[in-house]
N, C-alpha and C positions, 0 to 999 in steps of 0.2 A: 726079233720084233715079235711081241706077244699081243694078240688081239682076242678079246673075249676068253682069256685063259688058255689059248692055243698058240703055238709057235707058228707064225705065218711066214717068217723069213729068217734065215740063219746064215751066218758067214762072216768074213772079215770086212773091215770098213772099205777097203779098195774094191773088193768084189761086189759089195752091195751098192756102192755109190754109182757103179757103171749102169745099173738098171734104173733108168730115169723114171720109169713108171712104177717102180717098186715102193713099198711102204716106207722103207728106210730112207730112200732118196727123197721122198716127199716130206718126211719129217725133218730131214736136214734142210730142205728148201724152205719149209715154214719157219724154221729157227733163224735162218739167215735173211729172211725178207726184211726190207727196210720199212720203217713206219710211214714213209711218204708214198707208199704204193697207191696207184690210182684205183678208182672204184671199179672201172671196167676189168682191169687185170685181176682184181681180187674176186670179182664175180666169176670170171672164167676159171680161176684157180679153184674156187669153192665148188663149182659144178664138176670139175674134173676130179676132185678129191673129196667129194661129199661123204663117201663111205668112211674114209680115214678120219675126217674131221669130226664125225659123230662119235667115233671111239675116243678121239683125243679129248673132246669136250666132256665126255663122261668121266674120263680119268682126271681131268683138271678140276672138275667140280668136287671130286673127293679130296684131291690134294690141296685145293684152296682152303678147305676148312681147317687143316692142320698146318699150313705153310707158315702162318704167323707164329704159332707156338714153336714150330721147329726152328724157324729162323732166329727168334729171340733167344731160345734156349741154346741153340748151336753156337751163337756168338758168345754167350756167357761161358759155355763149356770149352770153347776153343775148338769146335768141330767144324768141318767143311760145310759151307752153306751153298745154296743154289747159285750165288754169284760167282763162287770159285769154280763151278762146273761149266761156266760159259753161258748160262741162261740169262737173257736180258731182262732186267727188272725195270719196267716202264715207270713204276711208281717212284723209283729213286730219282728220276729226273725232275719230279715236281718239287718246287721250293717248299721248305717247311715253314709253316705259318702258325703262330701261336695266337689263338683267339682268347681274348680276355672275357671271362664269364660276366654276363650281365647281372646287375643288381636288381633283385626282385623286391618290389615295394610291398609294404604291409597291406595296402589296398588290394593287391593281386591275391594274396593269401586269403584275405577276408572274402573276396569274390569266390574263391574256390570253396570256402566254408559256408557259403550263403545258405545252402539247404538246411544247415543245422542251426539257424538263427534261434528258433524256439528253445532248443536245448541249451544254447549258449546263454540265452537270457535267464533260463532257470539256474544255470550254474553261476551266473553273475549275482543273482539274488542270494544264493547260498554263500558265495564269496563275500558279499557285503555283510551278511550276518556273521561270518567268521571274523571279518575285520573289526566289527564292533564289539566282539566278545572281550578282547584284551583291555580296551579302555573302560568298558563297563566293569570289568573285574577290578581295575584300580579304583573306580568310584565306589564300588561296594566295599572294598577292603578299607578305604579311608573312613567310611561311615561306620564299619564294624569296629574299628579300633577306637573310635570316639566313644562308644558305649561303655568302655571299661572305666571311664572317668565319671560315670553317673551312679545313682543310688542302686542298691541291690535289686529293688523291684524293677526299675527301668532296665537294669542289666539283663535280668532274666527275660523280660519281654522283648528287648531288642535283639538278644541272641537268637530267639526263635525266628524273628522276622528275617534277620540277615542270613541265618543258616538256610532257611527256605529259599531265599534269593540266590544263594550260591548253588543250591540244588537245581533250581530252574535254569541257571546259567550253564551248569554242566549238562543238563538235558538238551538245551539248545545246541551246545557244542557237539553232543553225540549225534544230533540229526544233521547239523549244518556241514560238518567236515566230510562225512561220507557222501553227502549229496553233492558237494562241490567236486570232489574227486570223481564220482561216478559220471556226472553230467559232462564235465570237461573231458573226461576220458573217452566217452562215447563220441563227442565231437572231434576229438583229436584222432581217434582210430579211423573214423570214417574219412577224415581228410587224408590220412596216410594211404588208405585204400585207393582213394581217388587219384592221388598224386602218383602212386606207383603204377596204376593202370595207364595213366597218361604218359609217363616216362617209358614204360615198356612198349606201348603202342608206337611211340616215336622211335624207339630203338629198332623194332622189327621192320619199320618202314624206311630205314636208312639205306643208302646205297652200299653195295658189297665192299667197295673200296674203303668205306668208312671203318669197317671192322678190321682192316689190315693195319691200322695204326696201333702202336703199342699202348696208347692211353685208352683204347676202346676194346681191350680184351674182355673176355667173359668174366674173369675174376674181378676186374675193376668195376665193370658195369654192375655185377651183382652186389659188390660192396657199396656202391653208390645208391642202388635201389633200396638197400636196407638201412644204410647210415643216414643219407640225406633226408629221406622221408621221416626218419625218427627225429631228426633235428627240427624239421618243420612241425612235427606233431608236438614236440615240447614247447615250441613257440606259440602255437595256436591253442594248446591245451593247458599244460602246467603253468607256463609263463603267463599266459593271459589271466588265468585264475588267480595267480599270485599277485599280479599287478592290480587287479580289481580289489583284492583283499587288502593290499597295502594302502591303496587310496582311501578305502573305506575306514581303515584303522586310523589313518592320518587325520581325516576330516572329523571323525567322532572324537579323537583325542584332542584335537585343537579346540573344538567347541567346549569340551569339559575343562580343559586347562585354562582357557581365557575366562571362562565363567568363574573359576576358582580364584586365580590371581594373574592378572595380565602382566604385571611386572616380572614375575618369575617365568612366565611363559615366554616373554621376549628374550630373557637370558638363555633359556633352554634352546630356543630356536637359533640364537646366535652361535651356540656351541654345536648344533647338529651337523653343519657341513663337514666338520672334522671326521665324524663317524662315516658320513656318506663318502668322503674321499678315500678312506681306508677300504671300504667295500668296493669302490670303483676300481682301485688299483689292483685289488685281489682278483676281481672279475676279469680284468684285462690280461693278467698273467695266465689265469686258467684257460681263457678262451684261446689265447695265442698258442699255448702248449698243446691244447686239444687239436687244433688245426694241423700242427706239425706232426703229431702222432698219427693222425688220420692219414696223411700223405705217406708216412713211412709204412704203415700197415697195408696200404694199398699196394706198395711195391712188394712187400712180402707175399701178399695174396696173389699177385701176378706171377711170382716165382713158382708158387705151388700150382697154380693153374697151368702154367706152361709145362711144368714137369709131369703132371698127370696127363695132360693132353698129348705129350710126346714121350710117354713112358717107354715105348718100344725103342726110341732113339736113346733114351737114358740107359736102358738095360743093355742094348747092343754095345755101347761104349763103356759099360761098367762105371757109369758116372754117378751112381747113387750117393756115394759119400760126398762128392763135390756139390751135388744139388743140396744135400743137407747142410753143408757148410755155407752155401749161398743163402739158404733160408735163415740160418743162425746169424749171419752177418746183417741181414735185413731186419732181424728182430732186436739186434743190439741197440740200434738207435732209439726205438720206442722204450726199451727198458731203461736206458740212461736218461731219456727224457722224462720218464715217470719218476725216477729217483729225484731228479732236479725239481720237477713239479711238486713232489711231496715236500721237499725242503722249503721251497718258496711258499707253498700254501700253508705250511706250518708256521713260518714266520709271519705270513699275512694274518692268519687266525690269531696268533699271539698279539700282533699289533692291534687288531680289531677289538679284542677283549680288553687290552690295556686302555685303548681310547674309550671304550664303553665305561669302564670303572672310573676312569678319570672324569668322564662326563657326569657320572652319578655323584662323585665327590664334589665337583663344582656346583652341581644343582642343589645338593643338600646344604652346602656352605652358603650359597646365595639365599636359600629358603630360611636357614637359621637367622641370617641377618635381617630378613624381612619380618620374621616372627619377633625378633628382639625389638625391632622398630615399631611393632604393633600394626603393620600393614597386611599381615596374614596370620593365620593360625596353623597348627601342625596338620590339621585335616586338609587344608588347602594345599599344603606342600605335598602331601601324599597323593592328592588328586592330580597335580601337575606331573 
């Protein structure tokens, strides 16, 4: 029996167990105590063995930090664990319960990003300008093409006007695009910082038993702190800016299209759901595969964390090669998933571009029929 680095008792089991007041006997008694011991007897025992309990508590605090890593790694490597040595594990008696994660509403995220409302408003204005640029470009292009059918004098005059209009549109794009990315980036990064601080504060205030679960290892917690916060940042930053830009582009485009030719505009709107459907199917495939890959990489990260945390155990059993093979096996899933995702995404992109060009073909065919019927001219077709 070693206490504070010194041997306090030495001998065989039968000899040491005879001394009822000895450290070895008291350790054996503590191990064999029943969980239903009364409060009075536990107090009496604690007073009688306070000196040894203090040393045991100090040792257990050090062992507890690495017990989870040793246990999970030992099972994977086929090594003996504490359960095979006769140590009772009280946590194994608890029933395993899987808690379904709660769905977080967009209002909750908006509440967390409330201090950045002025920055978000500035980014929304920049996104609205970005969305209006593409429809305005179509309007300018249709007007610029029409001047080629006029007299040489009007052609020279119109070319100067429309070229300056394109220069002004390019200058607006040069200012609006960086402004949108900068403002929404600031709001998103501040939201990431706030969410990570909240999550880390919640983690450090959890009970010690919470960290004994395999799903709450340091590797998985670190991966979630970095990965989940980045996902929220993309939702509140990049995605929000893109949504505002798309809505602005749709509104401005619809106004210009219906002003030019409402018949052709209705035909184009009727064909638009086919393109939206292809984009939605592609998005669902990508989001589903990303979630699977995230879970697989968390498993690989846990293997690395357990191996590094129990590196002495790995080295003592010469299990380095086996740990490497375990990590390779955990990485095979994400690799195959990435190959499959690439094939499906490629097919999805091909279908999207096919649907887009078929959409253009149908729109130009309908526009040509309207021009032939005298209900629109070629400039109105290009505007739509």
